[in-house]
N, C-alpha and C positions, 0 to 999 in steps of 0.2 A: 407569746404564750407557749406553754409546753406542747400543746396539740400541734401548733405550726412546726415546731422543731421536730416533733416525732414524725410528721409527714415528710418533712425535708429529709430526715434521716432515712426513711423508707424509700423515698425516691432515689436517693443516692445509692442505696444498696441494690435496688433493682437495676439501676444503670450499670453498676459494677458487675451485675450478673448477666449483662448483655442485652437488656430490654430497652427499647425506646420509651421514654417516659415524658409525659407532659403534666406538670403540676401548675395550677393556676389559682389565683384569688378570685372569689366571686365579686360581682359588681357591688361596689360600696364597702368592700372589705379589704384589709391589708394594703397591698400596693396597687390594687386595681383602680380603675377610674370610677367616678360616681361618689356620691355622699352616702354615709351610713343611713341617713334618714330616708333614702330612696330604696333600701333593700326590700326584697320580696321573694318569696319562694318561686313564683312564676318567672321572675327575672332570672333567678339562679338556675332554673331548669333550662332557660334559653342559653345561659352561659355554658352549660354542659354540652348543648347541641353545637355551639360554636367551637368548643374545645374538641369535640369528636371530629368535626370537619377539618380542623387544623391538624390534628395528629395524623389523620388519614392522608391528608394532602402532603405532609412532610415525609411520611414514612412509606406510604403506599400499602399499608396493611388493611385487611378487610375486616378483621375481627378485633374487638377491643375488650380489655379487662379494666374495670373501674374499681378503684379502692376509695372507700369513704369512711371517715371517722365521725361518729355521733350523727349530727344532722347531715353531714356529708354522705354518710351511708344511706340515710333516708332518701336523700336526693338522688343518689346513684340508683337505688331500687326503683324509684318513681320514673327516672329517665329511661331505665331499661324497658319499661312498658311502652315507650314511644319509639325506640331505636333498635332495629333488628341487628345492627352491627355490634351491639353489646353482647358479647358471648359469655363473659364471666364477671362475677362481682365478688369483692371482698368487703363485707359489711362488718365494720369494727364498732361494736356497741352502738348500733343504729338507734335513733329515736323512733319509737313505735307509736307513741301517743303524744301529739303535739301539745295538748292541753296540760298533761302531766309534766311535760318537759318545761313548759312556760312557768308552771307553778313552782317547779324545782328551782328555776333561775330566780324567780321573784323572792323565794325564801332565802336564797343565797344573797340576794341584793339586800334584804332586810338585815341579815346577819352582818354584812359588811358595813352597813350604815349605823349599826346599833351603838358603836362606840364613838361615832363621829358627832361633832356638835351640830345641832339643828340650825338651819338658817333663820335669821330674825325676820326676814321678809317673806311675803306670800308669793310663791312662784306663779308666773303667768301660765295659763293653759297652753299645752304643747300638743303637737300632732304626733308625738312619740313618747315612749316610756323608757326611762333609763333602767337597764338591766345589767348588773355586774359591770358597770362603768361604760356600757355601750348603749347608744340610742336604738331602740326597737320601734320602728314606725308602726302606726296603728294598723296599716295593711298587713304587715308581717305578723303582728300579733293575731289578727283575725285569721290569717291563713294557718298559723300554728294551731290555733284553737280548733280548727276544722280538720287537722291532719290526723289520720288514723290508718296506719298501714294494714291493720287487720281487716279493715272494711274495704280494701282495694283488691281488685282482681289482678293478680300478678301474671304477666306473660311468662311462659317457661323460658328461663335462661339456662343455658347448658350447664354451667358450673357456678356454684355459690359456696363461698367460705364465710361462715358466720363466726366472728371472734367475740367472745364475751369475757370481760375481765372480772366479772362477778356474777353469781347466780341471779337470774332475772326471769320471773314467771312469764312476763310478756315476751321476752326473747325466745323462750322455749316454745311459746304458742306460735310466734312468727315462724320459727324453724319448722314446725309441723305443717304450717300453711304452705311454706315454700317447697317442702318435700312433696306435697301433694300436687304441685304444679309440674311434676316430672323433671324438675331440675336435679342434677347430681349435687346434693347438699352435703357439706361437711360442717358440723357444728362443734366448735372447740372452745373450752374454757381455758384461759391462760391467766397466769398470775401477772398482773400488770397494774401499775399505778394509774389513777384517774387523771390522765395528763391534761384533760380539759379544765380541771379545777386549779385555782391558784394555790400555791403552797404558802404556809405561814411565814417561812423564812426566805421566800423568793428563790429557793433552790430549784434546779432543773431535774426533772425525772425522765429517765430513758426507759421505755417499755421494751427491753431487749427480747423477752419471750414472745410478745405479740409481733414485733418486727420480724423476728426470725421465722415465726410460723407463717406469716403472710408471704415472705420471700420464698420459702421452701415450697409452699403450696403453688404459687404461680410458676416457679421453676419446674415443678413436676408436671404441671399442666401443659407447658409450652416448650419444654426442652426436647 
């Protein structure tokens, strides 16, 4: 997917800038262990905890910056409420309301299936829902339904960069909430393609502006 390629590109640019970087796949995703049917937000927050311990063990650093795209940005903010060593966040189009996000994915799923032939057999009941070609277990759907960043009490993080590739009222509201938490917040809109959505012709989209903004911001904070 384009989103994975975009994050790999960002990790490479940060490495080129001299930063130690750890990029990982969440449990049940990508090259990580586990089955997609076992995915859950609670498990993914544990994955971030393990990643924090690993990067601190390998590098000896005390303070960490987490970069997250879409749901990854949401998980990064949630994790920062639990871990004091998270000093900075880059939230790239974070998911603010899980119910709206799930509805968006389900509409995309219906559009993808609209032109496909319907099966002649009746599918057996399953403990997951297929969303844009991936199994979303019932537990994950339930956790997404309950997810609302605006209802959470955010612990002050020293530095936050919010990147938005398109105007979003909820994003502006979250930005105001975060600025009230005494964080040094920079809120920037950048022209970038929605790399998390499939393209009609299968082409790859590279969000140069967003990548450069994130690398420049991190470099200025830690140079």
